N, C-alpha and C positions, 0 to 999 in steps of 0.2 A: 254658178249662177244660184241667185236666191230663187226661193219656191215661187215668191210674188211676181219676179220677172219671167220664170218660166211660164207660170200661167198668163201673163200678157202678151208674153210671144205668140202662146198658142192661140189666144182669142184674137189678136191681129192676121194670125196666118189663117183663121177660120173666116174669118171675114173676107179676105184675100180670096180664099178658094170659093166660098159662095157667091161672091160677086164675079168671080170668073167662070163658074159654071152656068150660072144666072144671068148671064149678061144679055142676052136677046130681051129677058124679062125685065131687065133694069133700064136698058135702054129704051124700051116703047114707049112713045108720047101717049100722055093722058090729059086730061084737064086738071091743072093743078089751080086751087081757090088760094088767092092772097088776101082774102079778107075783101077788100073794096073791088078786086079785079079778078079774072079767072084767065090762065094763059095755059098754052098745050107745051108740056115740056115731060122729059122722062121722070116720072117721081122717083124710082129707084135711084135714078144718079145723083137726083137731089137731095135725097135723104143719105145716099152715099157720101155726098160733098160735104153736106153737114156733120156726118160722122167723123169724117178727115179734118174738118175745122174745128171741132170739140178736140180732137186726139192733139193736134198742134197747139190749141189754148192750153191745155191740160198740160203738154210737153213743156211750154214755155212757162206755166204757171210753177211746174215742178222743179224748172233749172233757176228760176227766180229764187224761189224757197230755200233751194240748196244752195245759191250764191248769197243769200242773206244769211242763212246758219255758217256758212263758212267765214263771211265777213265778222259776226259775232264771236264765233270759236278765236279768231285773230285777234279781236279785241280783249276777250277774256284772257287770252294767252299773254299779252302784252301787259294787263293788269296783274295777272298772278306773276308777271315775271318782276315787274316792278316793286309788287309785295315782297316777294323772296327776297330781292335787294334789298329792300327795307329793311328786313328780318334779319338778314347777313349783317348789313350794317350794325344794327342794334345789339346784334350779337358779338360782333367783334367791339362794339363800345364796352359791353358788359365785360368781357374778356379782359381789355384794358385796364376798366375799373378795378377788375379783381384782381389783377396782377400788380396794380399801384397798391392796393390795399394790402396784398400778401407781401408787398416790399416793404410798406411801411412797418407792418407787423415787425416782419424780420429785423428791419433797423432798429423798432424799440425793444425786442426782445434781445438784440446784440447789443444794444447799449445797456441794457439791464445787466446782460451777463457780463460785460467788461467793469460795470461800476460795481459788480459782487464781488469781480476777480480783482480789483483794487481796493476795495474793503479787506477782504480777506488778506491780500498781500500786505496791507497796513498792519492788519491785526498781527500777522506773521513776524513781521518786522519787528513791531512792539515786543512781541514775545520771544524773539531771537535776542531782541536787545536785553530785555528782562533775565534771561537766562545766562546771557554774558554777563551780565552784573552781578547776577548771583552765583555764578563760575568764580568770577575775578573775588567776590567778596570772600568765599569758602576759601580760594587759594591763599588770600590775602591774611585772614584769620590762621590760617596751616603756616603759614610763613611767620607771623606774628609768635604762633605758639612754638615754632622749632626755635625762633631767635630767643623767646623767653627760656627754653630748655637749655639753648647753648650758653646764655649768660649766667644762670644759676650754675651750670656745672661749672665754668669758669671762674666764677666768684669765690666758692669755698678751695679753690684748688691755691689761692693766693695765700 
């Protein structure tokens, strides 16, 4: 129990004990003035009844206050949950946008790499063709030189 609850319980027990020990004095009739008129009633019981009524009103007020706080807390919880869902959706949307952006970037870079590879392949093919042509020219030159030597070697022998 909280300290406030203990103090409140002790106070109620003290009032109850005082009322029980002093019951004859509380129930002794006396003249009680109500402003316009005077009545015969036990003043102690009237005061005790008013104290009990005040306690009941206080408890009712506390319960209503606690109920309103509970309802407000529930409302705030629902609003917080709605805001959390909105934030989650926004975050998911940002992740989707980021993924699509990264996919687009990947496609662009992939296309650039493929384009560059095609260009390199074309240059390599051109260089290979050039090398083949150069080699064929050298081989043709060598064949021509060999034929010229053969033909020179055959003519003097005649």
